[in-house]
C-alpha positions as CSV (number, residue, x, y, z in Angstrom):
1,M,107.5,68.7,70.9
2,E,106.1,72.2,70.7
3,K,109.7,73.7,70.7
4,L,110.7,71.3,67.9
5,L,107.6,72.4,65.8
6,I,108.4,76.1,66.4
7,R,112.1,75.6,65.6
8,Y,111.4,74.1,62.2
9,G,108.5,76.5,61.3
10,M,106.0,73.7,61.7
11,N,103.8,75.5,64.3
12,K,102.3,77.5,61.3
13,M,101.4,75.8,58.0
14,L,104.2,77.1,56.0
15,P,105.8,75.4,52.9
16,F,108.0,72.9,54.8
17,P,105.2,71.3,56.9
18,H,103.0,70.9,53.8
19,I,105.8,69.2,52.0
20,F,106.8,67.1,55.1
21,F,103.4,65.9,56.0
22,G,102.4,65.6,52.3
23,F,105.3,63.2,51.8
24,I,104.3,61.1,54.8
25,F,100.7,61.0,53.6
26,S,101.7,60.1,50.1
27,F,104.1,57.4,51.2
28,I,101.4,55.8,53.4
29,L,99.0,55.8,50.4
30,K,101.7,54.5,48.1
31,I,102.0,51.4,50.4
32,F,98.2,50.9,50.8
33,L,97.2,51.7,47.2
34,K,100.3,50.1,45.7
35,L,101.1,53.2,43.7
36,N,104.0,53.2,41.3
37,L,106.7,56.0,41.6
38,Y,105.0,58.3,39.1
39,N,101.6,58.1,40.8
40,F,103.3,58.5,44.2
41,L,105.1,61.7,43.0
42,F,101.9,63.0,41.4
43,L,100.0,62.6,44.7
44,F,102.9,64.1,46.7
45,F,102.9,67.1,44.3
46,C,99.2,67.6,44.8
47,T,99.6,67.8,48.6
48,W,101.6,71.0,48.5
49,V,102.1,72.6,45.1
50,F,98.8,74.6,45.2
51,D,100.3,76.9,47.7
52,V,101.9,78.6,44.7
53,D,98.8,80.8,44.5
54,H,100.1,82.7,47.6
55,Y,103.3,83.5,45.7
56,F,101.3,84.5,42.6
57,F,99.2,86.8,44.6
58,Y,102.3,88.5,46.2
59,V,104.0,88.9,42.8
60,L,100.9,90.5,41.2
61,K,100.3,92.8,44.2
62,K,103.9,93.8,45.0
63,K,105.5,93.4,41.6
64,D,108.3,91.6,43.3
65,L,109.6,88.1,42.3
66,N,111.6,87.5,45.5
67,F,110.3,84.4,47.2
68,F,111.7,85.4,50.6
69,H,109.9,88.7,50.5
70,A,106.7,86.9,49.7
71,Y,107.3,84.6,52.6
72,D,107.9,87.5,55.0
73,Y,104.8,89.3,53.7
74,F,102.5,86.4,54.5
75,I,104.2,85.8,57.9
76,K,103.3,89.4,58.8
77,K,99.7,88.9,57.7
78,K,99.5,85.8,59.9
79,N,100.3,87.9,62.9
80,L,97.3,90.3,62.5
81,R,94.2,89.8,64.5
82,L,91.6,87.5,62.9
83,E,89.0,90.3,62.1
84,E,91.8,92.5,60.6
85,R,93.1,89.6,58.5
86,R,89.5,88.8,57.2
87,R,88.8,92.5,56.4
88,L,92.1,92.9,54.5
89,M,91.5,89.7,52.7
90,L,88.1,90.9,51.4
91,L,89.2,94.5,50.7
92,N,92.4,93.5,48.9
93,N,90.8,90.6,47.0
94,R,93.2,88.3,48.7
95,I,91.7,85.0,47.6
96,F,93.9,82.0,46.9
97,I,92.2,80.5,43.9
98,F,93.7,77.0,44.3
99,H,92.3,76.8,47.9
100,T,88.7,77.3,46.9
101,L,86.4,74.3,46.7
102,E,84.9,75.5,43.4
103,I,88.2,75.6,41.6
104,I,89.4,72.3,43.1
105,F,86.2,70.7,41.9
106,L,86.7,72.1,38.4
107,I,90.3,70.9,38.2
108,F,89.2,67.5,39.5
109,I,86.6,67.1,36.8
110,L,89.1,68.1,34.1
111,I,91.7,65.6,35.3
112,F,89.1,62.9,36.0
113,V,87.9,63.1,32.3
114,F,91.4,62.1,31.2
115,S,92.4,59.8,34.0
116,K,90.2,58.5,36.8
117,L,93.3,57.5,38.9
118,H,94.9,60.9,38.6
119,G,91.6,62.6,39.3
120,F,91.3,60.5,42.4
121,L,94.9,61.2,43.5
122,F,94.5,64.9,42.7
123,L,91.4,65.0,45.0
124,L,93.1,63.1,47.8
125,G,96.1,65.4,47.7
126,N,94.0,68.5,47.7
127,I,91.8,67.3,50.5
128,F,94.8,66.5,52.5
129,H,96.3,70.0,51.8
130,L,93.0,71.7,52.8
131,F,92.8,69.5,55.9
132,L,96.2,70.8,57.0
133,D,95.1,74.4,56.2
134,V,91.8,74.0,58.1
135,I,93.7,72.6,61.2
136,E,96.0,75.6,61.1
137,S,93.1,78.0,60.6
138,F,91.2,76.7,63.6
139,K,94.3,77.4,65.6
140,D,94.9,80.9,64.1
141,G,91.2,81.8,63.5
142,F,89.0,80.2,60.9
143,I,88.1,82.4,57.9
144,K,85.5,80.5,55.9
145,E,85.8,82.9,52.9
146,R,89.2,81.5,52.2
147,Y,87.8,78.2,51.0
148,S,84.9,79.3,48.7
149,L,84.7,81.8,45.9
150,I,80.9,82.1,46.5
151,L,81.4,82.9,50.2
152,F,84.2,85.3,49.4
153,F,82.1,87.4,47.0
154,I,79.0,87.4,49.3
155,S,81.1,88.6,52.2
156,K,82.9,91.2,50.1
157,K,79.5,92.5,49.0
158,N,78.3,92.6,52.6
159,L,81.4,94.4,53.7
160,K,80.9,97.1,51.1
161,I,77.2,97.5,52.2
162,K,78.3,97.7,55.8
163,K,80.9,100.4,54.8
164,V,78.3,102.5,53.0
165,K,75.8,102.2,56.0
166,T,78.6,103.4,58.3
167,K,79.4,106.4,56.1
168,L,75.7,107.3,55.9
169,R,75.5,107.3,59.7
170,D,78.5,109.6,60.1
């Protein structure tokens, strides 16, 4: 099974596994919640589309629209040690806005105001997406700042303070 997961890029939470498992999750909920095709597709879309923030970050940082270059960039970042990934994330302002609980909550409220069903489906899709990300991050090393803007900015401030203290000692 492990070889199969590696062969199809499913040992790391890359686009294909999000789409694959998102489809299965959405299909199961379609059956149990008796969703029509439109609502099924909306839920399915919400299980994976928010990874687009990774691509937006790459385009803004590198000024390159090539999706495959962005993919390679993030694969290289995944291979760094946990503390190095965390440090670079904070120093380079590498926060993926659609993966933060605060933004998900705001979008949920906006959608919920117009449609309670779509707000509920949006929340389910995003919770499932984050669930897959958290499973992966426990395997690769959990970085709590990835999932909260508040924690991100607190940690970024603490990192700057730590840097200043280190410079003062030298």
